[in-house]
C-alpha positions in Angstrom: -64.6 34.1 119.6 -61.7 32.3 117.7 -60.9 35.4 115.5 -60.5 37.5 118.6 -58.5 34.9 120.1 -56.0 34.9 117.4 -56.2 38.7 117.0 -55.0 38.7 120.8 -52.0 36.6 120.4 -50.7 38.0 117.4 -50.8 41.5 119.0 -48.9 40.1 122.4 -46.3 38.2 119.7 -45.7 41.5 117.9 -45.0 43.2 121.1 -42.6 40.6 122.1 -40.8 41.1 118.8 -40.6 44.8 119.0 -37.6 45.9 121.4 -38.4 48.6 123.8 -37.7 52.3 122.6 -35.1 54.3 124.4 -35.3 58.0 124.7 -32.2 60.3 125.4 -32.6 63.0 127.6 -30.8 66.2 128.0 -29.9 66.9 131.8 -28.3 69.9 133.3 -25.7 69.2 135.8 -25.7 72.9 137.5 -26.4 75.0 140.4 -30.1 75.0 140.9 -30.5 78.7 143.0 -29.9 82.0 141.4 -26.3 82.6 140.0 -24.8 85.9 140.7 -22.2 87.4 138.3 -18.6 86.2 139.5 -16.4 88.4 141.3 -13.8 90.8 139.6 -12.8 93.6 139.2 -14.7 94.4 142.5 -12.7 94.1 145.6 -12.2 91.5 146.5 -11.5 89.8 143.4 -11.7 85.8 144.2 -10.9 83.6 141.9 -10.2 79.5 141.8 -6.5 78.9 141.8 -4.6 75.4 141.5 -7.0 73.1 142.8 -9.8 70.9 141.6 -13.3 72.4 142.9 -16.6 70.8 143.5 -19.7 72.7 144.4 -20.9 71.0 147.4 -24.1 73.0 148.5 -26.3 75.7 147.0 -28.6 76.8 149.3 -30.6 74.1 150.2 -29.6 72.3 147.6 -27.2 69.6 148.6 -24.6 67.8 146.1 -25.9 69.8 143.0 -23.2 68.2 140.7 -23.7 64.6 141.5 -24.8 62.7 138.7 -28.3 61.3 139.3 -28.4 59.2 136.4 -26.0 57.4 134.3 -24.9 58.8 131.0 -22.4 60.8 129.0 -21.2 64.4 129.7 -21.2 66.1 126.1 -20.5 69.9 126.9 -19.6 72.2 129.8 -19.8 76.1 131.0 -18.3 78.3 132.8 -19.3 81.9 133.3 -16.0 84.4 133.9 -15.7 87.8 135.3 -13.6 90.7 133.9 -10.8 91.4 136.0 -8.7 94.6 135.3 -5.6 94.7 133.7 -3.9 94.9 136.8 -5.4 91.9 138.3 -5.0 89.6 135.2 -1.5 90.6 135.7 -1.3 89.7 139.2 -2.9 86.2 138.7 -0.9 85.2 135.7 2.3 86.3 137.4 1.7 84.6 140.4 -0.7 81.8 139.9 1.3 79.8 137.0 0.0 81.3 133.9 -2.9 82.3 132.1 -6.6 81.5 133.1 -7.2 77.8 132.3 -9.4 74.9 133.1 -10.9 71.6 132.5 -13.7 69.6 133.4 -13.1 66.7 135.9 -15.3 63.8 136.9 -14.7 62.3 140.4 -15.9 59.4 142.2 -16.1 59.5 146.1 -13.9 56.7 147.6 -14.9 57.4 151.3 -15.2 60.7 153.5 -13.7 63.6 152.1 -11.6 61.4 149.5 -12.3 61.5 145.6 -10.8 59.7 143.1 -10.3 61.3 139.5 -12.1 59.3 136.7 -11.9 61.6 133.6 -10.6 64.9 132.8 -11.4 66.8 129.8 -8.5 68.6 127.6 -7.6 71.9 129.5 -8.8 75.0 127.8 -7.7 78.7 127.4 -10.2 80.8 129.0 -8.7 84.4 129.2 -10.5 85.3 125.7 -13.7 84.4 127.2 -13.2 86.8 130.1 -16.9 88.7 130.5 -18.9 85.8 128.9 -20.3 82.3 129.3 -17.8 79.9 127.7 -19.6 77.1 126.1 -17.2 73.8 125.5 -18.3 71.2 123.4 -16.3 67.7 124.6 -14.8 66.1 121.4 -14.9 62.8 123.5 -18.0 62.7 125.8 -17.4 61.6 129.4 -19.0 58.4 130.4 -20.6 58.9 133.8 -22.5 56.8 136.4 -24.9 57.5 139.2 -23.0 58.9 142.4 -20.1 60.7 139.9 -19.7 64.1 140.8 -18.7 66.7 138.1 -16.2 69.0 139.2 -13.9 72.0 138.0 -9.9 71.6 137.3 -8.0 74.7 137.3 -4.3 74.3 136.7 -3.7 78.1 137.0 -6.2 80.4 138.0 -10.1 81.1 136.8 -12.5 84.0 137.6 -15.5 81.7 138.2 -16.4 82.8 141.7 -19.8 84.5 142.9 -19.6 85.8 146.6 -21.9 87.1 149.1 -23.9 83.8 149.4 -25.3 82.6 152.9 -23.1 79.8 154.5 -25.4 77.3 153.2 -23.9 77.7 150.0 -20.1 76.6 149.8 -17.6 74.8 147.7 -14.5 72.2 148.5 -11.0 72.3 147.2 -8.6 69.2 146.5 -6.5 70.6 149.4 -5.1 69.3 152.6 -6.5 70.8 156.0 -3.3 72.5 156.1 -3.2 73.9 152.8 -6.7 75.5 152.9 -5.0 79.4 153.1 -1.9 78.7 150.7 -3.4 79.0 147.3 0.2 79.1 145.8 0.5 75.4 146.1 -0.5 73.1 143.0 -3.5 70.9 144.3 -5.3 70.0 140.9 -6.2 66.4 140.1 -4.5 65.6 136.9 -3.7 62.1 136.9 -6.6 59.7 136.3 -6.9 57.1 139.1 -5.6 59.0 141.5 -7.0 59.9 144.8 -6.9 63.2 146.5 -8.5 64.9 149.9 -11.2 67.7 149.5 -10.4 68.7 153.3 -11.0 72.6 152.6 -14.3 74.2 152.8 -15.1 77.7 151.3 -18.5 78.9 152.5 -20.7 81.7 151.2 -19.3 81.6 147.7 -20.7 79.5 144.5 -18.6 78.2 141.2 -20.2 79.6 138.0 -19.8 76.3 136.2 -22.0 73.5 134.7 -22.3 70.6 132.3 -25.0 69.0 130.3 -25.0 65.3 130.2 -27.4 63.0 127.8 -29.0 60.0 129.8 -30.8 57.2 128.6 -34.2 56.2 129.9 -36.8 53.4 128.8 
């Protein structure tokens, strides 16, 4: 009995001495339903232009891009259409230049207002038309529970898939008076600034996503 008691105490002491093992998990922050090919060159050729965009609903999935557990965003991706030569020329001319985008992390500060907490480097994406561009972040972005992963587009980007039901929708960093005026630059670019995401666009899916590395005990 004495031996058994000592053995139990030693095992307990050893358990106390060894720190808990932390495992890393990779989580996809992305749409959960079927993602159709983005529009273009079909008519209409719909693109995201001069704004920061959040996918709010994906069918029955509400807030698919909200962070559920804190961690670090290490990479992101976006699937792009292949616009026609005429369409590319039109958007390059009217939307401020060639197709570019960045990954943004937002934090809700009340209602439809979001603060920009992080922004990746802006990437030129015209060479990736017709492909899914996979983009690794040189400096991972720390995120906390409740943050939202968004797509920041300073010019234009053919990354919208159409013909979804009204239960699928996205929001843009535009005031209610600007919802139909896509020529005005509304992309959030100043970290720490806040903007209203008043404009809701139904029946469309933004074809982007990100990979988060989380820690779990």
